[in-house]
N, C-alpha and C positions, 0 to 999 in steps of 0.2 A: 438519635442521630448516628448514622453509620460512621465508622472510623475512616479517615481519609488521609492518604499520604501523597503529597505532591512533589514531583521531582522535575527539574528542568531537563527536557529531552536533548541533551548535548549531542553534538556530532559523534558518531561511533568511531572507535579506534580500529575496528575490524568488522567484517561481515562474513557470513558463511561462504567461504571461497570454495565451493564445490559445485560439480555439474548439476546434481538434482535441484539445488536451490535455484540456479539460473534457469533451468528448464521450467520449473514451476513459475518463476517470476515472468518468464516469457509468456506463459498462458495468461497470467493476470493482466499484463500489459495489453495483450491482444483482446481481452474482454472489456477493456475500458469503455464505458458508455453502454454496456450491455447488461441485461437482466442477471446474468450469471457471474457478474464481477465479484460480488460478495462471497459467493460459493468458492471461487478459485482463490480469493485472498485467504479465506479460512483454511483451505487445503494447503496453501503455502506455509502459513504460520504453524498449523497443526503438525507439520513434519518435525518441528523442533520444540514447540511448546504445546502441550495438550490443551485444546480449547473446545468448549461445548458449543458456543455460538458466537457470532460476530454481528454487530449492528453498526451501520454507517449512517452518519447524520451530518447535516449542514445547518448551522444555527445563524440566524441574523439577529443582531442585538441593537437595541437603542441604548448606547452606552451612557449618554448624559443622564437619562432617566433610569438607568440600571434595570432594564427589563428586556425580556425576550420578545422579539417581534414575530419570529417564525422559526419552526423546527421542521426541516424538510428531510424525509427519509430517503437515503441514497441506496439502500439495499440491506438485506439481512440473510443469514444462512446459519445452519446448524441445528442442534437439538434444543430448541427453546422449551423450557419447562411448561410454559403456558402460552405466551404470545411473545412476539419480538419486543425487545427492550425499547422503551421510550424514555428519552432523557427528561428529567424533571425541569420545569420552567419556573418553579417557585423561587423568589428572590433570596430566601433564607437557606436554600439547600447548599451544602458545602461544595458540591460539584459545580453548581452554577456560579458561586462566588469565586472559585478558582479560575473558571473560564473567563469571567468578567475582568479580573485583574491581571490576566496573563499578558506577557509581552512575547517571550520566546516559546517554542513548542514545549509541551508538557507531557509527562506521564503521570496520571492520577490513579492511585490504587484505592479501592474501597472494599473493605472487608464485609462479609455478609453479617447480617444481624438475625440471629435465630428468633423465630416466632414473631417477626415484625409483621404488623398488619398490612404493610405495603409489599406486594410481591417483588417490586423492584429492589428492595433492600435485602431480600433473601438470596442474593447472588454475590459471589466473589467477582469483583470487577476490576478491569484494568483499562483505562481510557487513554488513548493517544490523541492529543489535541494540537492543532496548528491554528494560526491566526493570520488574517489579512484584513486590515481595516475593521469593519464591524461584523465580519464573518468569522465563524469558527467551524473547522472541520474535525469531526470526532470519529475515531475508530474505537468501538467499545467491545472488548473481549470479556466473556463472562463464563462462570461455572456455577452450578448449584451449590447451596450451602452444605450439602451432603458430601461434597468432594473437598479436597484440600485447597486452600487458597494458593495464590501465586507465590512461588518461592523467590528469594532474593536473586538467585541466578536467572530465573525465568524473567523477572522484571528487568534485570540488567540486559538480557538478550532483546526483549521487546523495546527497551529504551534505545538500544543501538539501531535496531531495525526500523525505528520510527523515521529515520532520515530518508529511507526508501519508501515506506508505506504512506506517509502523510502527503508528500507531493503526488504520489500515484492516486490517492483519493481525491485530491484537488483537481487533478486532470480528469478523473472520472466524472466529477461534478460538472466540470466545464463542458464536457461532451454532452452530458444530459441537458444542460441549459441551451446549448447551441442548436442541436438537432438530435432528439432522442433516437437512438439506434434500435432497430428491432432485435429481439432476442435471437441468438443463434438457433439454427434448426435443431430439433431434438436428435440427440445421439451424435451430433457433429462436434468433434473436438477441435478447438481452435489452435491446438498445438500443430495441426497440419501446416506444412510449409506455406501454402498459399495465403493463409490468414495472417500469419506472423509477417510474411513478406509484405502484405498490404499495409500493415501498420508501420513497418520499417520504411517502406518507400514513401509513405505519407510524411513520415518524420524527415526523411531526406529532402523531400520537396519543400517542406515548411522552412528548413534552414538553407535551401538552395545549395545543397552539397552534392557533388558528383563523385561517386566511388566506382572503381573498376568492377567488372563482373566477379573477379576473384575476391576482391575486398568485400563485396557484398555477401558472397558465399561464406566467407570466414566469419563475418560479423553475425550473420543469421545462425550459423552453426554454433557459435559460442552462446548466443542468446537462448538457444534451445537446449543448452546443456552439454554440447559436444566438447571434447577435449582436443588439444593440439594434435596428439597422435591419431585420434579418430578422424579428424578432419584431413590430416596428411594422407592417411590411408584411403579415405573416400575420394580425395582429389588427385591421388597418385603423385604426390609431391613430398618433399622432405619436411620434417618438422620445422626446420629453419625457414623454409619458404612460407609456412603458415604464420610464423612469428613476424616475418617481414611484411606480409599482407596486413596483419593486425596493426603493426606499428604505423604503416602508411595510412590506414583507415583512421586510426586513433589521432594521428596528426591532423587529418582533414576535419575530423569531428571535434577536435579540441578536448579529448578525453584521455584517460590513462587506464589501461587494463579492462578486464571484463566487467568489473563493478562500475567503472566510469561509463562503459558502453550501456549498461543497464540504466544508469541514472540519466544518460542522454536520451534514451528511448522514452522515459517518462517525463522528460522536459524539466529537469531541475537546474539546468544551466541558464546562462543569460539569454539564450535563444529559445528557452522553454515555452511551453504553452501558457497563455494568460489565463487568469481565473476570474476576470471581471465579468 
């Protein structure tokens, strides 16, 4: 049986407050519901924690009878040693037991077992898991046993980041259930303004919020990794003006700062996307 370490995924005290992180996060948000969602999520995390592959799953449980009804794959990306990771459904597997009994979001670490007959056990794994009713959403990061396992600092980082990644996965699953989106055209980067604008305007419409043109420009600029001085130069205004536009937009959206803006985009507030 593989070693398992379960930690409650408590809210983070900090997030990577830098432009590259939010530029990558903007792309992940824009790819929600698309085939390349997992690829961009992997690219985002791999900037700070080396990851070989990521697998995304949604599990439906029969909790009274302690069994898995369905495991739906929501995407995978990376250098899989053989084939994409499939979560075990056996009732005695430690990962399954932790997911069954959970209440709050979890980080579950599983160390690789050398020479295990099960290919699944030959990987260093870190699973981020959230729960709503009888459903579990799972982000599974893995490395081959030939590499080092996840360090304590890396696990701590992923635990903090789970507050952003897990709601984003739930939103992705919600979009796939409602109306599967076609994959983006080959070679077309969703970081282009028109695509992020589309997701941003849809979010504004959902919450019935009206922002001025300048407030929209500042919000979109920050979501794509722009800094206050860069936006001030682009819009030919003072830094203080950019900060004023952001404060006005934040008040209308009910958020605080760039991280609050990113959380609003993925629907973690009261007006967020449903997952039913």
